[in-house]
Structures are given as structure tokens and as C-alpha cells.
C-alpha positions in Angstrom: 50.1 26.9 -12.2 51.2 29.8 -10.0 50.7 33.4 -11.0 52.4 36.3 -9.2 50.3 39.3 -8.3 52.2 42.7 -8.0 51.2 46.3 -7.3 49.8 45.5 -3.8 51.1 48.5 -1.8 47.6 49.4 -0.7 47.0 46.0 0.7 50.4 46.1 2.5 49.7 49.4 4.1 46.5 48.0 5.5 47.8 44.6 6.3 51.6 44.7 6.9 51.8 41.0 7.5 51.1 40.5 3.8 54.0 40.2 1.5 53.9 42.6 -1.5 54.1 39.8 -4.0 51.3 37.1 -3.8 50.8 33.9 -5.7 47.5 32.6 -7.0 47.0 29.0 -8.2 45.4 28.7 -11.6 44.7 26.0 -14.2 44.2 26.1 -18.0 40.5 26.3 -18.7 40.6 23.2 -20.8 42.0 21.0 -18.0 38.5 19.7 -17.2 37.7 18.6 -20.8 38.7 15.1 -19.9 36.3 15.1 -16.9 33.5 16.4 -19.0 34.1 13.6 -21.5 34.2 11.2 -18.6 30.8 12.5 -17.4 29.3 11.9 -20.8 30.7 8.4 -20.9 29.5 7.5 -17.5 26.0 8.8 -18.2 25.9 6.9 -21.5 26.8 3.7 -19.7 24.2 4.4 -17.0 21.5 4.8 -19.6 22.5 1.6 -21.4 22.4 -0.2 -18.0 18.9 1.1 -17.3 17.8 0.0 -20.7 18.9 -3.6 -20.0 17.7 -3.7 -16.4 14.8 -6.1 -16.2 14.8 -6.0 -12.4 12.7 -2.8 -12.3 9.9 -4.4 -14.3 10.1 -7.4 -12.1 9.7 -5.3 -9.0 6.8 -3.4 -10.6 4.9 -6.3 -12.0 4.8 -9.8 -10.6 1.9 -11.5 -12.5 -0.2 -14.0 -10.6 -1.1 -16.9 -13.0 -3.0 -18.9 -10.4 -6.4 -17.6 -11.7 -7.8 -14.9 -14.0 -9.0 -12.9 -10.9 -5.6 -13.2 -9.3 -3.9 -12.0 -12.5 -6.2 -9.0 -12.7 -5.3 -8.1 -9.2 -1.6 -8.4 -9.9 -1.8 -5.8 -12.7 -3.0 -3.0 -10.4 0.5 -1.7 -9.5 1.7 -1.6 -13.1 -1.5 0.0 -14.2 -1.2 2.8 -11.6 2.5 3.3 -12.5 1.4 3.7 -16.2 -1.3 6.1 -15.3 1.2 8.2 -13.3 3.8 8.1 -16.0 1.4 9.9 -18.5 -0.4 12.1 -16.0 -3.7 10.2 -16.1 -6.3 11.2 -15.2 -5.6 14.8 -16.2 -6.5 17.4 -13.6 -10.0 19.0 -13.7 -13.6 18.0 -13.2 -16.2 16.8 -12.5 -18.0 18.6 -15.3 -21.6 19.7 -14.9 -22.1 20.6 -18.6 -24.4 18.2 -20.4 -23.3 16.3 -23.6 -25.1 17.1 -26.9 -26.0 14.8 -29.7 -27.0 16.7 -32.9 -28.5 14.6 -35.7 -26.4 14.8 -38.9 -28.4 12.5 -41.1 -29.4 8.8 -41.6 -29.3 6.1 -44.2 -30.3 2.4 -44.4 -27.6 1.4 -41.9 -27.9 3.9 -39.2 -28.6 7.4 -37.8 -25.6 9.7 -37.5 -25.1 12.3 -34.7 -22.4 14.9 -34.0 -21.5 14.3 -30.4 -20.0 16.9 -28.1 -19.1 15.4 -24.7 -17.6 17.5 -21.9 -14.4 16.0 -20.5 -12.4 18.7 -18.7 -13.1 22.3 -17.9 -13.6 23.8 -21.4 -12.5 20.6 -23.1 -14.8 18.3 -25.1 -14.6 15.0 -26.8 -16.0 15.5 -30.3 -16.9 12.8 -32.8 -19.5 11.0 -34.8 -21.9 8.7 -33.0 -23.8 6.1 -35.1 -26.9 4.2 -33.9 -27.7 1.2 -36.1 -31.1 1.0 -37.7 -33.7 -1.3 -36.2 -32.2 -1.3 -32.7 -34.2 -3.5 -30.3 -33.1 -3.4 -26.8 -29.5 -2.6 -25.9 -26.6 -3.0 -28.3 -22.8 -3.2 -27.9 -20.7 0.0 -28.3 -17.5 0.1 -30.5 -15.0 3.0 -30.2 -13.5 3.4 -33.7 -10.3 5.5 -33.5 -8.7 7.1 -36.5 -5.0 7.4 -37.2 -2.5 10.2 -37.5 -3.8 13.1 -39.6 -7.2 11.4 -39.7 -10.7 12.3 -38.7 -14.0 10.7 -37.9 -15.2 11.6 -41.4 -12.3 9.6 -43.0 -13.3 6.6 -40.9 -17.1 6.9 -41.5 -17.6 8.3 -45.0 -16.5 7.9 -48.6 -15.6 4.2 -48.3 -13.4 4.7 -45.3 -10.1 4.9 -47.3 -7.6 2.5 -45.7 -9.9 2.3 -42.7 -12.3 0.3 -44.9 -15.2 -0.9 -42.7 -13.6 0.1 -39.4 -16.9 2.0 -38.5 -19.6 0.5 -40.8 -18.4 -3.0 -40.1 -19.6 -2.6 -36.6 -22.9 -0.9 -37.6 -23.7 -3.7 -40.1 -23.4 -6.1 -37.2 -25.8 -4.1 -35.1 -23.2 -2.3 -32.9 -23.4 1.4 -32.1 -20.2 3.3 -33.0 -18.4 6.3 -31.6 -15.6 7.7 -33.8 -13.8 10.4 -31.8 -11.7 13.2 -33.1 -8.1 13.6 -31.8 -5.7 16.5 -32.4 -3.3 16.3 -35.3 -3.8 19.4 -37.3 -6.1 22.5 -36.9 -6.8 25.4 -39.2 -5.1 28.6 -38.0 -2.6 26.7 -35.8 1.0 25.7 -36.4 1.6 22.4 -38.2 3.2 20.9 -35.1 0.2 21.8 -32.9 0.1 18.2 -31.6 3.6 18.3 -30.3 3.3 21.8 -29.0 0.1 20.9 -27.1 1.7 17.8 -25.6 4.8 19.7 -24.5 2.6 22.4 -22.8 0.5 19.8 -21.1 3.5 18.0 -19.7 4.6 21.3 -18.1 1.3 21.4 -16.2 1.2 17.8 -15.0 -0.4 15.7 -17.7 0.1 14.8 -21.4 -1.8 14.7 -24.6 -2.0 10.9 -24.4 -3.7 11.2 -21.0 -6.1 13.9 -22.2 -7.1 11.9 -25.3 -7.5 8.7 -23.3 -9.8 10.7 -21.0 -11.8 11.9 -24.0 -12.5 8.2 -24.8 -13.2 7.1 -21.2 -15.4 10.0 -20.4 -17.3 9.3 -23.7 -17.8 5.8 -22.5 -19.2 7.1 -19.2 -21.8 9.1 -21.2 -22.6 6.7 -23.9 -22.9 3.7 -21.6 -25.9 5.5 -20.0 -27.8 5.9 -23.2 -30.8 3.6 -23.4 -29.7 1.9 -26.6 -26.2 0.9 -25.2 -25.2 -2.2 -23.3 -22.5 -0.8 -21.1 -21.1 -4.3 -20.4 -20.3 -4.9 -24.1 -17.7 -2.3 -25.2 -15.0 -2.8 -27.8 -12.4 -0.6 -29.3 -10.7 -0.7 -32.7 -8.0 1.6 -34.2 -5.6 1.9 -37.1 -2.0 3.3 -36.8 -2.1 6.1 -34.2 -5.6 4.8 -33.5 -4.0 1.4 -32.9 -1.8 3.1 -30.2 -5.0 4.3 -28.5 -6.6 0.8 -28.9 -3.7 -0.4 -26.7 -3.3 2.3 -24.1 -7.0 3.0 -23.5 -8.1 -0.5 -22.6 -4.9 -0.8 -20.6 -6.4 1.8 -18.3 -10.1 1.3 -18.8 -11.1 -2.3 -18.0 -14.7 -1.7 -19.3 -13.3 -2.3 -22.8 -13.7 -6.1 -23.2 -12.1 -6.6 -26.6 -9.7 -4.5 -28.6 -8.2 -4.5 -32.1 -5.0 -2.6 -32.6 -4.0 -2.4 -36.3 -0.7 -1.4 -37.8 0.9 0.0 -34.7 2.2 -2.6 -32.2 5.9 -2.4 -31.8 6.4 0.7 -33.9 8.1 2.8 -31.2 10.2 -0.1 -30.0 11.5 -0.5 -33.6 12.4 3.2 -33.7 14.0 3.1 -30.2 16.2 0.2 -31.1 17.6 2.0 -34.2 17.8 5.5 -32.7 16.5 6.3 -29.2 15.7 9.9 -30.1 13.8 9.1 -33.3 10.7 8.3 -31.1 8.2 11.1 -31.5 7.9 13.3 -28.5 4.3 12.3 -27.6 5.5 8.7 -27.0 8.3 9.7 -24.7 6.6 9.4 -21.4 8.5 8.3 -18.3 9.7 4.7 -18.4 8.2 4.1 -21.8 10.9 1.6 -22.7 11.6 0.1 -19.3 8.2 -0.6 -17.8 5.7 0.2 -20.6 6.7 -1.3 -23.8 3.8 -2.4 -26.0 4.2 -6.0 -24.7 3.6 -4.7 -21.1 0.7 -2.6 -22.2 -0.7 -5.9 -23.7 -0.2 -7.5 -20.3 -2.4 -4.8 -18.8 -5.2 -5.6 -21.3 -5.0 -9.4 -20.5 -7.2 -11.3 -19.7 -9.5 -9.3 -22.0 -9.5 -10.1 -25.7 -6.8 -8.5 -27.8 -6.2 -8.8 -31.6 -3.1 -7.2 -33.1 -2.9 -6.8 -36.9 0.2 -6.0 -39.0 0.3 -5.7 -42.8 2.7 -7.9 -44.7 3.3 -5.1 -47.2 3.4 -2.3 -44.6 6.8 -0.7 -43.8 9.1 -2.5 -41.4 8.5 -0.4 -38.3 4.8 -1.2 -38.4 5.4 -4.9 -38.4 8.8 -6.3 -37.6 9.2 -5.5 -33.9 5.6 -6.4 -33.3 6.5 -9.9 -34.5 9.2 -10.1 -31.9 7.0 -8.7 -29.1 3.8 -10.6 -29.7 5.0 -13.9 -28.1 5.6 -12.1 -24.8 1.9 -10.9 -24.8 0.8 -14.4 -25.9 2.6 -15.9 -22.9 0.3 -14.1 -20.4 -2.8 -15.5 -22.0 -1.3 -19.0 -22.4 -0.4 -19.3 -18.8 -3.9 -18.3 -17.8 -5.3 -21.0 -20.1 -7.1 -18.4 -22.3 -4.8 -18.5 -25.4 -7.7 -17.9 -27.7 -8.2 -14.4 -26.4 -5.0 -13.1 -27.9 -4.2 -13.2 -31.6 -1.4 -11.6 -33.6 -2.1 -11.6 -37.4 0.2 -10.6 -40.3 -2.3 -10.2 -43.1 -1.8 -9.9 -46.8 -2.0 -6.1 -47.2 -0.4 -2.7 -46.3 -1.1 0.0 -43.8 -4.8 -0.7 -43.5 -7.5 -2.1 -41.2 -8.3 -5.7 -42.0 -12.1 -6.0 -41.6 -12.6 -9.8 -41.8 -10.3 -10.9 -39.0 -11.2 -7.9 -36.9 -15.0 -8.2 -36.8 -14.9 -12.0 -36.5 -12.7 -11.6 -33.4 -14.9 -8.8 -31.9 -18.0 -10.8 -32.5 -16.5 -13.8 -30.7 -15.5 -12.0 -27.5 -17.9 -9.0 -27.2 
């Protein structure tokens, strides 16, 4: 479209070569609407292509099934990429502050301590540490991780609620237990303090997942040096959100020899398949659904022992996608000739920790 500009006598007096009437080319401001829509279409197609691109995972992870040692070596690149994707380890340290263990009480099963373990500058891992009664020599250590909105007290006291014997089951078997506290709610802070904290951590180069894994791994550093602990026999169990940490923590910390993830495996994949943006923000780390699905996190735990539990009466996200993903994890163990070290169980129950299968599995491989 051409527009005529008039009233240019001043310009002509200064620049006689200019004609008094000038034309300016213009377009309707909505002309680019088509191109904007095309941009959106192209980017949507690009995202869908990335979702279906298996080549990137193949380039990042080429498992060596010739031996267990060869397989472990072949996981290094994927493990580093996973650590980088969540910002692990978080910046800061080493910490010179000493940990503290304050006795809370005791009963016929064990002695209870409130543990405060420095992790990062001004940041501590807090939780309940239980030493079984009658300890002779060194005993295994079990990390018992609560779920969303939970606390160590919910795991340890008053019958354990849907955690059941997720702490005392270990103590009864002569294992020491550390039940850490993770951030879900805090008096005097907004109800979405977890998501706010995660968002802020991402802006400075790490994530809440990375910090909370560091709280566990640093606690293992400290607890493994205690005289009653056998640092070569460490296990982790967790329910729901705790089941998430019972996957991602041993994926990075190979000192954890056996893990039980209850009522979590495949949850985010289920949500992602239905609505990509329904995945909670603290699970949206880089390449979460291209390189680091729960099946690939399981591959990073292999060849160490892994039990995954799902409740038959739990809601669909906590079970159905896990059923689809489990054979992929099982294949890593099968090809190494160690199929017995992986187990996926759908038990008769709901959103709860299933004691019997868990502790039998832990006892076998710890």
C-alpha cells in the first residue's frame, strides 16, 4: 500500500531534488497474522518431533552389556548429563560446620536423635536418626524418605500412617534409619513455598531436586563415618514424592546398593502424555522426557537392586504408566544376567508402602 505525504515545503527548500509529494509503502498491521500462526505451527511440530526423537538418547547412552563393570562404565555420560540437567551438585561448600545429633528419646526398638547435618552454606539436612537397640558392630543404613506434604514424624511415629513400617521395618531388622525432612510447607511462608523455592534456585544455577538430593548424599557422607554404620551397606526407601527421590538419588549416588520406590514410578510420564504442562514445575528439568524418563533413571540405578511398587487400588497416574515403563528397566537387568535384582510389583492396596515385599527385597540385596 502506498501513502502520499504532503506538506513538505521545508524539505524541498533544503533539498530541491525532492519532489513535494512523497510516497511511503505500508501494510495493514494484521498482514503478519498468518506468519505468526505459521511460527506457532512450526514450533509445535518441532516440539513433537523432539518428543519422538530416540536418536538423542541413543547418542547419550549406549549401554555395554558385555559385563556388569562395562555397563557401569557406559552409564557415566548419561549420569553426568542428568546431574547437569538438574544443577547437581548445587554450588557451595565444603562446609566446616560439624553435624549435631540430639537425643530425642528411646524405646525397646531404638534410640532416636534429631540430626542436623550441614550441606551447603547456611543449609542443613534435618531429620530423625534411629539407632537400633542392641547394636553389635556395624549395621546397614536405610534412608527412609517421606512423601509430599509429609515429615519424618509421619514416617516414624503414630503407626506410620500410609508409610506403615517404612522406618520401623528397618529398625526391627537391625538397620539404622535416617528419615530426612524435605520442603513442602513451612509456617509463615506461602503455601507454594516449594515451587517458589525451586523457581528461585533455577535462576541461580541449581534446583530444589538437586539441593534435596545433596541433603541425602551429604547425610550419607556423615552417617557412613559413624562407628555403628557399615558404609558399604546403604539402602533407600520412599513413598510417593519419596519414591521419586528413591529413584533420582541412587541414580546419582552409587553408594546406595538397593532402593525401593513406592507409588511414584511413571507418574510424570502419565501426566505428560495427557497434558504436557500438567507436570508440576519441580519435575520440569531439562530433557526430562527425552533423556531422563523414569525408565532411564532406572537404567542409571542398574546393576544395583531396584524394587518398584504400585498399588492396585491407587489412582491411575501412580500405576498405569509404570506398568508400561517397567519392562524397559527390566531389560537392562535381564541382558546383564541379573534379572532378580529388579522387581516391579502391583500389590493389593492403595497409595501406601508395602512392607512385606520391600523388606524382603532389601534384606536380600543389602
